[in-house]
C-alpha positions as YAML, in Angstrom:
chain: A
units: angstrom
residues:
- id: 1
  name: UNK
  ca: [0.00, 0.00, 0.00]
- id: 2
  name: UNK
  ca: [0.95, 3.63, -0.27]
- id: 3
  name: UNK
  ca: [2.57, 5.65, 2.48]
- id: 4
  name: UNK
  ca: [0.42, 8.79, 2.07]
- id: 5
  name: UNK
  ca: [-3.21, 9.64, 1.07]
- id: 6
  name: UNK
  ca: [-6.02, 12.36, 0.87]
- id: 7
  name: UNK
  ca: [-9.80, 12.91, 0.10]
- id: 8
  name: UNK
  ca: [-11.60, 11.66, -3.02]
- id: 9
  name: UNK
  ca: [-15.07, 11.44, -4.52]
- id: 10
  name: UNK
  ca: [-15.67, 8.40, -6.71]
- id: 11
  name: UNK
  ca: [-18.51, 7.59, -9.10]
- id: 12
  name: UNK
  ca: [-19.33, 3.91, -8.55]
- id: 13
  name: UNK
  ca: [-22.27, 3.83, -10.96]
- id: 14
  name: UNK
  ca: [-20.09, 3.46, -14.07]
- id: 15
  name: UNK
  ca: [-18.09, 0.46, -12.83]
- id: 16
  name: UNK
  ca: [-19.82, -2.88, -13.58]
- id: 17
  name: UNK
  ca: [-17.69, -4.67, -10.95]
- id: 18
  name: UNK
  ca: [-19.02, -2.51, -8.12]
- id: 19
  name: UNK
  ca: [-22.43, -3.36, -6.71]
- id: 20
  name: UNK
  ca: [-24.19, -1.83, -3.73]
- id: 21
  name: UNK
  ca: [-24.10, -4.51, -1.05]
- id: 22
  name: UNK
  ca: [-27.02, -4.88, 1.34]
- id: 23
  name: UNK
  ca: [-26.61, -2.90, 4.56]
- id: 24
  name: UNK
  ca: [-26.57, -4.60, 7.89]
- id: 25
  name: UNK
  ca: [-23.01, -4.75, 9.14]
- id: 26
  name: UNK
  ca: [-20.48, -7.54, 8.95]
- id: 27
  name: UNK
  ca: [-18.36, -9.86, 11.02]
- id: 28
  name: UNK
  ca: [-15.31, -7.83, 12.06]
- id: 29
  name: UNK
  ca: [-13.21, -11.01, 12.20]
- id: 30
  name: UNK
  ca: [-13.40, -11.22, 8.40]
- id: 31
  name: UNK
  ca: [-11.71, -7.83, 7.82]
- id: 32
  name: UNK
  ca: [-8.40, -8.11, 6.05]
- id: 33
  name: UNK
  ca: [-7.73, -4.41, 5.33]
- id: 34
  name: UNK
  ca: [-8.43, -1.42, 7.55]
- id: 35
  name: UNK
  ca: [-6.79, 1.89, 6.64]
- id: 36
  name: UNK
  ca: [-7.13, 5.10, 8.63]
- id: 37
  name: UNK
  ca: [-6.46, 8.25, 6.62]
- id: 38
  name: UNK
  ca: [-5.56, 11.65, 8.07]
- id: 39
  name: UNK
  ca: [-5.27, 15.14, 6.65]
- id: 40
  name: UNK
  ca: [-3.47, 17.81, 8.69]
- id: 41
  name: UNK
  ca: [-3.60, 15.57, 11.77]
- id: 42
  name: UNK
  ca: [-7.38, 14.98, 11.54]
- id: 43
  name: UNK
  ca: [-8.94, 11.65, 10.68]
- id: 44
  name: UNK
  ca: [-10.81, 11.99, 7.37]
- id: 45
  name: UNK
  ca: [-11.43, 8.40, 6.19]
- id: 46
  name: UNK
  ca: [-11.59, 4.86, 7.53]
- id: 47
  name: UNK
  ca: [-11.53, 2.37, 4.66]
- id: 48
  name: UNK
  ca: [-12.34, -1.32, 5.25]
- id: 49
  name: UNK
  ca: [-12.07, -4.26, 2.85]
- id: 50
  name: UNK
  ca: [-13.08, -7.78, 3.83]
- id: 51
  name: UNK
  ca: [-14.30, -11.03, 2.31]
- id: 52
  name: UNK
  ca: [-18.02, -11.59, 2.75]
- id: 53
  name: UNK
  ca: [-20.31, -14.50, 1.94]
- id: 54
  name: UNK
  ca: [-21.10, -13.12, -1.56]
- id: 55
  name: UNK
  ca: [-17.69, -11.68, -2.46]
- id: 56
  name: UNK
  ca: [-15.32, -8.98, -1.28]
- id: 57
  name: UNK
  ca: [-16.81, -5.92, 0.43]
- id: 58
  name: UNK
  ca: [-15.48, -2.36, 0.75]
- id: 59
  name: UNK
  ca: [-16.87, 0.14, 3.26]
- id: 60
  name: UNK
  ca: [-15.75, 3.69, 3.85]
- id: 61
  name: UNK
  ca: [-16.42, 6.14, 6.69]
- id: 62
  name: UNK
  ca: [-15.77, 9.75, 5.67]
- id: 63
  name: UNK
  ca: [-15.32, 12.52, 8.23]
- id: 64
  name: UNK
  ca: [-15.85, 15.84, 6.39]
- id: 65
  name: UNK
  ca: [-13.25, 18.39, 7.45]
- id: 66
  name: UNK
  ca: [-15.36, 21.43, 6.57]
- id: 67
  name: UNK
  ca: [-18.16, 20.75, 9.08]
- id: 68
  name: UNK
  ca: [-18.63, 20.18, 12.80]
- id: 69
  name: UNK
  ca: [-20.14, 16.76, 12.05]
- id: 70
  name: UNK
  ca: [-19.06, 14.09, 14.55]
- id: 71
  name: UNK
  ca: [-20.64, 11.01, 12.94]
- id: 72
  name: UNK
  ca: [-19.03, 9.90, 9.67]
- id: 73
  name: UNK
  ca: [-20.73, 9.69, 6.30]
- id: 74
  name: UNK
  ca: [-20.92, 5.95, 5.60]
- id: 75
  name: UNK
  ca: [-20.23, 5.08, 1.97]
- id: 76
  name: UNK
  ca: [-20.94, 1.58, 0.76]
- id: 77
  name: UNK
  ca: [-20.86, -1.21, 1.47]
- id: 78
  name: UNK
  ca: [-19.81, -2.06, -2.08]
- id: 79
  name: UNK
  ca: [-19.76, -5.70, -3.19]
- id: 80
  name: UNK
  ca: [-17.13, -7.04, -5.60]
- id: 81
  name: UNK
  ca: [-17.17, -10.51, -7.17]
- id: 82
  name: UNK
  ca: [-13.68, -11.34, -5.78]
- id: 83
  name: UNK
  ca: [-10.87, -9.99, -3.62]
- id: 84
  name: UNK
  ca: [-8.70, -8.75, -6.49]
- id: 85
  name: UNK
  ca: [-11.07, -6.07, -7.89]
- id: 86
  name: UNK
  ca: [-11.89, -4.93, -4.35]
- id: 87
  name: UNK
  ca: [-8.19, -4.58, -3.56]
- id: 88
  name: UNK
  ca: [-7.62, -2.63, -6.80]
- id: 89
  name: UNK
  ca: [-10.50, -0.32, -5.83]
- id: 90
  name: UNK
  ca: [-8.94, 0.28, -2.38]
- id: 91
  name: UNK
  ca: [-5.54, 0.93, -3.99]
- id: 92
  name: UNK
  ca: [-7.08, 3.51, -6.36]
- id: 93
  name: UNK
  ca: [-8.84, 5.27, -3.48]
- id: 94
  name: UNK
  ca: [-5.61, 5.37, -1.47]
- id: 95
  name: UNK
  ca: [-3.67, 6.70, -4.45]
- id: 96
  name: UNK
  ca: [-6.21, 9.51, -4.92]
- id: 97
  name: UNK
  ca: [-6.03, 10.32, -1.21]
- id: 98
  name: UNK
  ca: [-2.25, 10.36, -1.40]
- id: 99
  name: UNK
  ca: [-2.37, 12.87, -4.26]
- id: 100
  name: UNK
  ca: [-4.57, 15.07, -2.09]
- id: 101
  name: UNK
  ca: [-1.96, 15.14, 0.68]
- id: 102
  name: UNK
  ca: [-3.38, 12.69, 3.21]
- id: 103
  name: UNK
  ca: [-1.35, 10.23, 5.29]
- id: 104
  name: UNK
  ca: [-2.17, 6.63, 6.27]
- id: 105
  name: UNK
  ca: [-2.06, 4.90, 9.64]
...
């Protein structure tokens, strides 16, 4: 993975590999990737990728830096047919965040 990252807005509607997964949480023991992203010392994103019963799942919590909002915006979950496309998606998000000046923990 990359050493740095930043904020990004992605359009998932155009990608045939990305499907909106049903809401309802997941088993935290199945998580295989959790990345915390910061900008100027503030947490801005928590990105999770894990294998679910119907494929790989990506979830993202976004903490807007321009508001006083405490609760994150929850994006996803997005369902992928396998781990590889989900991992590529996470890598692309992290690359975009890196370009925007964010750092990873």
